[in-house]
N, CA, C and O atoms as a MOPAC input file, in Angstrom:
PM7 MOZYME 1SCF
protein

 N      8.22100 1     8.87600 1   -31.99700 1
 C      6.90800 1     8.21300 1   -32.50800 1
 C      6.26100 1     7.25900 1   -31.46200 1
 O      5.05500 1     7.02600 1   -31.54200 1
 N      6.98800 1     6.72800 1   -30.52800 1
 C      6.45900 1     5.81800 1   -29.46100 1
 C      5.75400 1     6.66900 1   -28.33900 1
 O      4.82400 1     6.19200 1   -27.68800 1
 N      6.23000 1     7.95300 1   -28.13400 1
 C      5.65200 1     8.84900 1   -27.13100 1
 C      4.16000 1     8.94600 1   -27.27500 1
 O      3.45900 1     8.63500 1   -26.31200 1
 N      3.61700 1     9.35400 1   -28.40500 1
 C      2.12300 1     9.47200 1   -28.51400 1
 C      1.44800 1     8.12600 1   -28.16700 1
 O      0.46400 1     8.11500 1   -27.42900 1
 N      1.94700 1     7.02400 1   -28.67400 1
 C      1.41600 1     5.70200 1   -28.36800 1
 C      1.26700 1     5.49300 1   -26.93200 1
 O      0.18200 1     5.21100 1   -26.42200 1
 N      2.49100 1     5.64700 1   -26.19600 1
 C      2.50500 1     5.46500 1   -24.77800 1
 C      1.62900 1     6.22500 1   -23.95600 1
 O      1.05100 1     5.73900 1   -22.98300 1
 N      1.50200 1     7.56700 1   -24.37400 1
 C      0.64000 1     8.50000 1   -23.73600 1
 C     -0.84100 1     7.99500 1   -23.95200 1
 O     -1.62900 1     8.03600 1   -23.00700 1
 N     -1.20600 1     7.53900 1   -25.13600 1
 C     -2.47000 1     7.09400 1   -25.37600 1
 C     -2.92900 1     5.94500 1   -24.61800 1
 O     -4.08400 1     5.85900 1   -24.20100 1
 N     -1.97700 1     4.99800 1   -24.42000 1
 C     -2.14800 1     3.72200 1   -23.72500 1
 C     -2.38000 1     4.08300 1   -22.18700 1
 O     -3.22500 1     3.54500 1   -21.47300 1
 N     -1.53800 1     5.03000 1   -21.81800 1
 C     -1.60100 1     5.49600 1   -20.39200 1
 C     -2.87600 1     6.06100 1   -19.96100 1
 O     -3.41100 1     5.85900 1   -18.87000 1
 N     -3.35300 1     6.84700 1   -20.99300 1
 C     -4.66200 1     7.69400 1   -20.73400 1
 C     -5.80500 1     6.70200 1   -20.80500 1
 O     -6.83100 1     7.00200 1   -20.19500 1
 N     -5.75500 1     5.46000 1   -21.52800 1
 C     -6.79200 1     4.57700 1   -21.52800 1
 C     -7.14400 1     3.75200 1   -20.37200 1
 O     -8.29900 1     3.37000 1   -20.18700 1
 N     -6.10000 1     3.44900 1   -19.53300 1
 C     -6.18300 1     2.71500 1   -18.37900 1
 C     -6.27800 1     3.33600 1   -17.09200 1
 O     -6.02200 1     4.53300 1   -16.95500 1
 N     -6.65800 1     2.54600 1   -16.06600 1
 C     -6.67400 1     3.18300 1   -14.73400 1
 C     -5.30300 1     3.27000 1   -14.15000 1
 O     -4.53300 1     2.32600 1   -14.32800 1
 N     -4.91500 1     4.35600 1   -13.44300 1
 C     -3.70100 1     4.42200 1   -12.88300 1
 C     -3.47000 1     3.56200 1   -11.77100 1
 O     -4.34200 1     3.50700 1   -10.90400 1
 N     -2.31700 1     2.80700 1   -11.64600 1
 C     -1.97600 1     1.82100 1   -10.59100 1
 C     -1.97900 1     2.54900 1    -9.27100 1
 O     -1.48200 1     3.67600 1    -9.27300 1
 N     -2.43700 1     2.10000 1    -8.21200 1
 C     -2.41400 1     2.72700 1    -6.87200 1
 C     -1.09900 1     2.45700 1    -6.30400 1
 O     -0.61500 1     1.32700 1    -6.36400 1
 N     -0.47400 1     3.47600 1    -5.73500 1
 C      0.74200 1     3.27800 1    -5.10000 1
 C      0.76700 1     3.99900 1    -3.62900 1
 O      0.51000 1     5.19400 1    -3.48000 1
 N      1.08200 1     3.18700 1    -2.66000 1
 C      0.98400 1     3.69900 1    -1.31100 1
 C      2.42000 1     3.66000 1    -0.60700 1
 O      2.53600 1     3.50100 1     0.60800 1
 N      3.42600 1     3.80800 1    -1.41500 1
 C      4.82700 1     3.61800 1    -0.96400 1
 C      5.53100 1     4.87700 1    -0.45600 1
 O      6.67800 1     4.79500 1    -0.01700 1
 N      4.88000 1     6.03000 1    -0.50500 1
 C      5.46800 1     7.17900 1    -0.15800 1
 C      5.70200 1     7.25100 1     1.32300 1
 O      4.85000 1     6.84800 1     2.11500 1
 N      6.87100 1     7.76900 1     1.71200 1
 C      7.14400 1     7.95300 1     3.24300 1
 C      7.37000 1     9.53200 1     3.46000 1
 O      7.98100 1     9.92200 1     4.45600 1
 N      6.91500 1    10.33900 1     2.60200 1
 C      6.84500 1    11.80800 1     2.68600 1
 C      6.15500 1    12.07400 1     3.95500 1
 O      5.10900 1    11.47900 1     4.21400 1
 N      6.69300 1    12.96900 1     4.80200 1
 C      6.09700 1    13.46100 1     6.06000 1
 C      6.23100 1    12.53500 1     7.26900 1
 O      5.80200 1    12.91300 1     8.35900 1
 N      6.77100 1    11.41200 1     7.13300 1
 C      6.98200 1    10.38900 1     8.22800 1
 C      8.36100 1    10.66000 1     8.85200 1
 O      9.35200 1    10.99400 1     8.20100 1
 N      8.31600 1    10.46800 1    10.27600 1
 C      9.52100 1    10.64200 1    10.90400 1
 C     10.40100 1     9.48600 1    10.68100 1
 O      9.94400 1     8.40900 1    10.29700 1
 N     11.79100 1     9.69900 1    10.93700 1
 C     12.84200 1     8.63600 1    10.69700 1
 C     12.37200 1     7.39000 1    11.61200 1
 O     12.72000 1     6.27100 1    11.23700 1
 N     11.68800 1     7.50200 1    12.65800 1
 C     11.29100 1     6.37100 1    13.44000 1
 C     10.00600 1     5.68000 1    12.83400 1
 O      9.83000 1     4.46900 1    12.97300 1
 N      9.16700 1     6.43900 1    12.19700 1
 C      8.06400 1     5.84700 1    11.41700 1
 C      8.58600 1     5.04700 1    10.26900 1
 O      8.06800 1     3.95400 1    10.04400 1
 N      9.54700 1     5.47800 1     9.53400 1
 C     10.25200 1     4.89700 1     8.36300 1
 C     10.90800 1     3.71400 1     8.84800 1
 O     10.81900 1     2.67500 1     8.19500 1
 N     11.62600 1     3.76100 1    10.03700 1
 C     12.25800 1     2.58000 1    10.54700 1
 C     11.28200 1     1.40600 1    10.89700 1
 O     11.56300 1     0.23400 1    10.64800 1
 N     10.13700 1     1.79600 1    11.48000 1
 C      9.15200 1     0.85700 1    11.91800 1
 C      8.54600 1     0.14500 1    10.68700 1
 O      8.28600 1    -1.05800 1    10.72100 1
 N      8.32100 1     0.93700 1     9.57000 1
 C      7.73800 1     0.48000 1     8.26600 1
 C      8.69300 1    -0.36500 1     7.61400 1
 O      8.24900 1    -1.33000 1     6.99200 1
 N      9.96500 1    -0.16300 1     7.65000 1
 C     11.02900 1    -0.95900 1     7.07900 1
 C     11.20400 1    -2.39200 1     7.99500 1
 O     11.32000 1    -3.51500 1     7.50400 1
 N     11.19500 1    -2.10000 1     9.30200 1
 C     11.36000 1    -3.27200 1    10.14700 1
 C     10.19900 1    -4.40100 1    10.18100 1
 O     10.36300 1    -5.59400 1    10.43400 1
 N      9.07800 1    -3.79100 1     9.88800 1
 C      7.99000 1    -4.67100 1     9.66800 1
 C      7.63200 1    -5.08000 1     8.22900 1
 O      6.54200 1    -5.55500 1     7.91000 1
 N      8.70000 1    -4.83900 1     7.35800 1
 C      8.65200 1    -5.34400 1     5.94400 1
 C      7.44300 1    -5.01800 1     5.32500 1
 O      6.81200 1    -5.90400 1     4.74900 1
 N      6.96100 1    -3.65800 1     5.37300 1
 C      5.70400 1    -3.32000 1     4.56300 1
 C      6.01200 1    -3.28100 1     3.06500 1
 O      7.01600 1    -2.72600 1     2.61700 1
 N      5.13000 1    -3.87600 1     2.34400 1
 C      5.14500 1    -3.80700 1     0.88400 1
 C      3.92200 1    -3.47100 1     0.33200 1
 O      2.90000 1    -3.81300 1     0.92800 1
 N      3.84500 1    -2.75800 1    -0.87500 1
 C      2.45900 1    -2.48600 1    -1.47700 1
 C      1.84400 1    -3.70100 1    -2.15800 1
 O      0.71400 1    -3.59000 1    -2.63200 1
 N      2.50100 1    -4.84700 1    -2.24000 1
 C      1.83000 1    -5.87400 1    -2.79800 1
 C      2.11600 1    -7.18600 1    -1.93800 1
 O      3.27400 1    -7.58000 1    -1.79300 1
 N      1.13000 1    -7.78900 1    -1.42400 1
 C      1.26000 1    -8.90800 1    -0.37500 1
 C      1.89700 1    -9.98700 1    -1.19200 1
 O      1.46700 1   -10.26200 1    -2.31200 1
 N      3.00900 1   -10.65900 1    -0.60000 1
 C      3.58100 1   -11.77100 1    -1.12800 1
 C      2.70600 1   -13.01900 1    -0.95500 1
 O      2.72100 1   -13.94200 1    -1.77000 1
 N      1.93600 1   -13.00100 1     0.15900 1
 C      1.00800 1   -13.98700 1     0.49900 1
 C     -0.37600 1   -13.54800 1     0.11800 1
 O     -0.92700 1   -12.71300 1     0.83400 1
 N     -0.99300 1   -14.02600 1    -0.93900 1
 C     -2.27600 1   -13.51300 1    -1.45600 1
 C     -3.31700 1   -13.73200 1    -0.22700 1
 O     -4.33200 1   -13.03700 1    -0.23300 1
 N     -3.14700 1   -14.52900 1     0.67600 1
 C     -4.16600 1   -14.77100 1     1.78800 1
 C     -4.00200 1   -13.86300 1     2.78300 1
 O     -4.81400 1   -13.89700 1     3.70800 1
 N     -2.96400 1   -12.90500 1     2.79900 1
 C     -2.68100 1   -12.01100 1     3.90600 1
 C     -2.50000 1   -10.63800 1     3.52300 1
 O     -1.51500 1   -10.02300 1     3.93100 1
 N     -3.47400 1   -10.02300 1     2.67500 1
 C     -3.36600 1    -8.58900 1     2.27300 1
 C     -3.83200 1    -7.73800 1     3.44000 1
 O     -4.54800 1    -8.19300 1     4.33200 1
 N     -3.39600 1    -6.48100 1     3.39900 1
 C     -3.83300 1    -5.59300 1     4.45000 1
 C     -5.21300 1    -5.45000 1     4.62100 1
 O     -5.65700 1    -5.30900 1     5.76000 1
 N     -6.02300 1    -5.46700 1     3.55900 1
 C     -7.50400 1    -5.38800 1     3.49100 1
 C     -8.11700 1    -6.26400 1     4.48100 1
 O     -9.16100 1    -5.94200 1     5.04800 1
 N     -7.46600 1    -7.43400 1     4.72700 1
 C     -8.06500 1    -8.41500 1     5.65800 1
 C     -7.36900 1    -8.49400 1     6.90500 1
 O     -7.56000 1    -9.47900 1     7.61800 1
 N     -6.55200 1    -7.54500 1     7.27700 1
 C     -5.91500 1    -7.47200 1     8.51400 1
 C     -6.77600 1    -6.50600 1     9.70500 1
 O     -7.31400 1    -5.43800 1     9.41400 1
 N     -6.78300 1    -7.00400 1    10.84200 1
 C     -7.59000 1    -6.19000 1    11.75000 1
 C     -6.94400 1    -4.85900 1    12.17200 1
 O     -7.56000 1    -4.09200 1    12.91200 1
 N     -5.79000 1    -4.59000 1    11.74300 1
 C     -4.97500 1    -3.27700 1    12.00500 1
 C     -5.19600 1    -2.28600 1    10.95300 1
 O     -4.82400 1    -1.13100 1    11.15600 1
 N     -5.79500 1    -2.62600 1     9.78200 1
 C     -5.91600 1    -1.80300 1     8.51000 1
 C     -7.18100 1    -0.92500 1     8.83400 1
 O     -8.18900 1    -1.33900 1     9.40600 1
 N     -6.98100 1     0.27200 1     8.40700 1
 C     -8.23000 1     1.28100 1     8.40000 1
 C     -8.41100 1     1.69900 1     6.84900 1
 O     -7.68100 1     2.45600 1     6.20900 1
 N     -9.45000 1     1.08600 1     6.44900 1
 C     -9.81200 1     1.34800 1     4.85900 1
 C    -10.17500 1     2.87300 1     4.50500 1
 O    -10.74600 1     3.60200 1     5.31700 1
 N     -9.86000 1     3.21500 1     3.44700 1
 C    -10.29300 1     4.54400 1     2.84900 1
 C    -10.92400 1     4.13200 1     1.48000 1
 O    -11.09100 1     4.99800 1     0.62100 1
 N    -11.27400 1     2.85400 1     1.25900 1
 C    -11.78100 1     2.48600 1     0.03000 1
 C    -10.94900 1     1.73100 1    -0.80800 1
 O     -9.74200 1     1.96600 1    -0.73900 1
 N    -11.39300 1     0.77500 1    -1.67400 1
 C    -10.52600 1    -0.26500 1    -2.42800 1
 C     -9.58400 1     0.53800 1    -3.36600 1
 O     -8.46900 1     0.12200 1    -3.68000 1
 N    -10.14900 1     1.81700 1    -3.82800 1
 C     -9.10100 1     2.44300 1    -4.77400 1
 C     -8.33800 1     3.56900 1    -4.15300 1
 O     -8.00200 1     4.53200 1    -4.84200 1
 N     -8.01700 1     3.48000 1    -2.73100 1
 C     -7.41500 1     4.55500 1    -2.10700 1
 C     -6.52700 1     3.95100 1    -1.05700 1
 O     -6.83700 1     2.86600 1    -0.56500 1
 N     -5.42000 1     4.60100 1    -0.67700 1
 C     -4.55800 1     4.17700 1     0.32200 1
 C     -5.26000 1     4.35900 1     1.74300 1
 O     -5.89400 1     5.36000 1     2.07900 1
 N     -5.05300 1     3.28300 1     2.47800 1
 C     -5.65400 1     3.38000 1     3.80700 1
 C     -4.62500 1     3.61100 1     4.97200 1
 O     -3.53400 1     4.12300 1     4.72100 1
 N     -4.92600 1     3.28400 1     6.07600 1
 C     -3.96900 1     3.47400 1     7.10100 1
 C     -3.75800 1     2.24600 1     8.09000 1
 O     -4.50200 1     1.28000 1     7.92400 1
 N     -2.86700 1     2.20200 1     9.04200 1
 C     -2.58400 1     1.14500 1     9.84000 1
 C     -2.46400 1     1.60300 1    11.31400 1
 O     -2.05400 1     2.74400 1    11.52700 1
 N     -2.77300 1     0.84200 1    12.28200 1
 C     -2.57600 1     1.11800 1    13.58000 1
 C     -1.03500 1     1.08400 1    13.99200 1
 O     -0.54700 1     1.84600 1    14.82700 1
 N     -0.35700 1     0.13200 1    13.31900 1
 C      1.02800 1    -0.05800 1    13.62400 1
 C      2.00700 1     0.63000 1    12.66700 1
 O      2.97100 1     1.25600 1    13.10900 1
 N      1.75400 1     0.50900 1    11.32300 1
 C      2.64200 1     1.03000 1    10.25700 1
 C      2.07700 1     2.42100 1     9.83800 1
 O      0.96800 1     2.50700 1     9.31200 1
 N      2.83900 1     3.47600 1    10.07400 1
 C      2.44200 1     4.72300 1     9.62000 1
 C      2.61300 1     5.00500 1     8.27900 1
 O      3.42500 1     4.35100 1     7.62400 1
 N      1.85100 1     6.03500 1     7.69800 1
 C      1.94300 1     6.45800 1     6.32900 1
 C      0.82600 1     5.62800 1     5.43600 1
 O      0.12500 1     4.73700 1     5.91700 1
 N      0.77500 1     6.04200 1     4.12600 1
 C     -0.27100 1     5.31100 1     3.33800 1
 C     -0.05200 1     3.81800 1     3.17200 1
 O      1.06300 1     3.34000 1     2.96400 1
 N     -1.15200 1     3.11100 1     3.27300 1
 C     -1.08900 1     1.55500 1     3.17100 1
 C     -2.06900 1     0.99700 1     2.13400 1
 O     -3.27300 1     1.25100 1     2.13800 1
 N     -1.48900 1     0.26900 1     1.30700 1
 C     -2.21700 1    -0.23100 1     0.12000 1
 C     -3.02300 1    -1.41600 1     0.58600 1
 O     -2.54600 1    -2.31800 1     1.27500 1
 N     -4.43100 1    -1.35500 1     0.11700 1
 C     -5.27200 1    -2.47100 1     0.54400 1
 C     -4.66000 1    -3.91500 1     0.30200 1
 O     -4.84500 1    -4.87100 1     1.05500 1
 N     -3.96000 1    -3.93000 1    -0.77400 1
 C     -3.32700 1    -5.17600 1    -1.21800 1
 C     -1.93300 1    -5.43100 1    -0.73500 1
 O     -1.27700 1    -6.40500 1    -1.10300 1
 N     -1.47400 1    -4.45400 1     0.16100 1
 C     -0.12700 1    -4.59800 1     0.74300 1
 C     -0.01000 1    -5.60100 1     1.86000 1
 O     -0.94000 1    -6.33400 1     2.19400 1
 N      1.12300 1    -5.59600 1     2.39400 1
 C      1.30600 1    -6.64000 1     3.56400 1
 C      2.53400 1    -6.13400 1     4.37700 1
 O      3.39000 1    -5.37400 1     3.92600 1
 N      2.50600 1    -6.70100 1     5.74200 1
 C      3.62800 1    -6.47200 1     6.47900 1
 C      3.69100 1    -7.65000 1     7.63900 1
 O      2.75500 1    -8.43900 1     7.75900 1
 N      4.68500 1    -7.70300 1     8.35800 1
 C      4.77500 1    -8.85400 1     9.29400 1
 C      4.03100 1    -8.72100 1    10.50600 1
 O      4.06400 1    -9.61600 1    11.35000 1
 N      3.28400 1    -7.55200 1    10.68100 1
 C      2.32200 1    -7.49200 1    11.75600 1
 C      0.85700 1    -7.73500 1    11.46400 1
 O     -0.07300 1    -7.29500 1    12.14000 1
 N      0.74600 1    -8.56200 1    10.26600 1
 C     -0.52400 1    -8.80100 1     9.83000 1
 C     -1.25700 1    -9.65800 1    10.85300 1
 O     -0.67000 1   -10.60100 1    11.38400 1
 N     -2.54000 1    -9.35900 1    11.15100 1
 C     -3.30100 1   -10.07900 1    12.18600 1
 C     -4.75400 1   -10.29500 1    11.52400 1
 O     -5.38600 1    -9.37800 1    10.99900 1
 N     -5.18700 1   -11.58900 1    11.61600 1
 C     -6.64300 1   -11.75700 1    10.92700 1
 C     -7.74300 1   -11.05200 1    11.59200 1
 O     -7.81400 1   -10.91900 1    12.81400 1
 N     -8.59200 1   -10.60700 1    10.75800 1
 C     -9.78500 1   -10.07700 1    11.49400 1
 C    -10.66000 1   -11.07300 1    12.18400 1
 O    -10.70100 1   -12.22100 1    11.74000 1
 N    -11.29600 1   -10.76600 1    13.13200 1
 C    -12.04800 1   -11.79800 1    14.04300 1
 C    -13.53200 1   -11.50800 1    13.85500 1
 O    -14.37200 1   -12.17600 1    14.45900 1

């Protein structure tokens, strides 16, 4: 009985953007991503990827890229390589 309700609720809202997939990355790329502590949600709201000079945007509703961390990067994500835009 709950399945139709859950499906209806899911259909009403916008799907949450996830940029955590490491599919297609080399083991070295995954190691760098892990070593730099990349996460989809910035622990410090003052340092999201969208405000980092290394981030390459693909739009607010899409995963972007990074000059240092390979793979999909969430605009609201973060890593230890964060550097302020100048």
